[in-house]
C-alpha positions as a Markdown table, in Angstrom:
| # | Residue | x | y | z |
|---|---|---|---|---|
| 1 | Met | 24.1 | -38.4 | -17.6 |
| 2 | Ala | 23.7 | -34.6 | -18.1 |
| 3 | Trp | 22.3 | -32.3 | -15.5 |
| 4 | Thr | 19.8 | -29.7 | -16.6 |
| 5 | Ile | 18.8 | -26.6 | -14.7 |
| 6 | Lys | 15.2 | -25.5 | -14.9 |
| 7 | Thr | 14.7 | -21.8 | -15.1 |
| 8 | Ile | 11.7 | -20.3 | -13.2 |
| 9 | Pro | 9.9 | -17.6 | -15.1 |
| 10 | Met | 10.0 | -14.3 | -13.1 |
| 11 | Lys | 7.1 | -12.0 | -12.8 |
| 12 | Pro | 7.8 | -8.4 | -13.5 |
| 13 | Ile | 7.7 | -6.2 | -10.5 |
| 14 | Ser | 4.7 | -3.9 | -10.6 |
| 15 | Arg | 4.8 | -0.3 | -9.6 |
| 16 | Arg | 2.2 | -1.0 | -7.0 |
| 17 | Ser | 4.4 | -3.5 | -5.1 |
| 18 | Cys | 7.2 | -0.9 | -5.0 |
| 19 | Val | 4.9 | 1.7 | -3.6 |
| 20 | Gln | 3.7 | -0.7 | -0.9 |
| 21 | Arg | 7.3 | -1.3 | 0.2 |
| 22 | Gln | 7.9 | 2.5 | 0.6 |
| 23 | Ser | 5.0 | 2.9 | 2.9 |
| 24 | Ala | 6.5 | 0.3 | 5.4 |
| 25 | Lys | 8.0 | 3.1 | 7.5 |
| 26 | Lys | 4.4 | 4.2 | 8.4 |
| 27 | Leu | 3.7 | 0.9 | 10.0 |
| 28 | His | 3.3 | 0.9 | 13.8 |
| 29 | Phe | 5.7 | -2.1 | 14.2 |
| 30 | Tyr | 8.4 | -0.5 | 12.1 |
| 31 | Gln | 8.2 | 2.7 | 14.2 |
| 32 | Lys | 8.4 | 0.8 | 17.4 |
| 33 | Ser | 11.3 | -1.3 | 16.3 |
| 34 | Asn | 13.2 | 1.7 | 14.9 |
| 35 | Ala | 12.7 | 3.5 | 18.3 |
| 36 | Leu | 14.1 | 0.4 | 20.0 |
| 37 | Tyr | 17.1 | 0.4 | 17.7 |
| 38 | Val | 17.9 | 4.1 | 18.3 |
| 39 | Ile | 17.6 | 3.7 | 22.1 |
| 40 | Thr | 19.8 | 0.6 | 22.2 |
| 41 | Tyr | 22.4 | 2.2 | 20.0 |
| 42 | Tyr | 22.5 | 5.3 | 22.2 |
| 43 | Phe | 22.7 | 3.2 | 25.4 |
| 44 | Thr | 25.5 | 1.0 | 24.1 |
| 45 | Gln | 27.6 | 3.9 | 22.8 |
| 46 | Asn | 27.2 | 6.0 | 26.0 |
| 47 | Tyr | 27.1 | 3.5 | 28.9 |
| 48 | Leu | 29.1 | 0.4 | 27.9 |
| 49 | Ser | 32.9 | 0.3 | 27.6 |
| 50 | Arg | 34.4 | 0.5 | 24.1 |
| 51 | Gly | 35.5 | -2.8 | 22.6 |
| 52 | Asp | 32.9 | -4.8 | 24.6 |
| 53 | Arg | 31.4 | -7.6 | 22.6 |
| 54 | Thr | 28.0 | -7.0 | 24.2 |
| 55 | Ile | 27.7 | -3.8 | 22.2 |
| 56 | Asp | 27.8 | -5.6 | 18.9 |
| 57 | Gln | 25.3 | -8.2 | 20.1 |
| 58 | Met | 22.8 | -5.7 | 21.5 |
| 59 | Val | 22.9 | -3.5 | 18.4 |
| 60 | Gln | 22.5 | -6.5 | 16.1 |
| 61 | Ala | 19.6 | -7.8 | 18.1 |
| 62 | Ala | 17.9 | -4.4 | 18.0 |
| 63 | Arg | 18.6 | -4.0 | 14.3 |
| 64 | Ser | 16.9 | -7.4 | 13.5 |
| 65 | Gly | 13.9 | -6.5 | 15.7 |
| 66 | Lys | 14.3 | -9.5 | 18.0 |
| 67 | Gly | 15.2 | -7.6 | 21.1 |
| 68 | Phe | 11.7 | -7.7 | 22.5 |
C-alpha cells in the first residue's frame, strides 16, 4: 500500500495583504504591548540580579503580549 501526499494549492500573496501587515504598528494594542515590553525589559535589566531566571521569564511574557 503506497502513501500519497496531497498538495494544497497556495493562493498568491496579494500586495494588499502585505500593506495591511505593515500597518499593524499603528494599532492601539500593538503600541500598548510594545510599551509593556520596553518597560519590562528596562525593569529586568536594571532592578533584577544578573543570571536570574525570572528575567528571561518576564521578558518572554512581555514579548508574547501575555503579561497583562
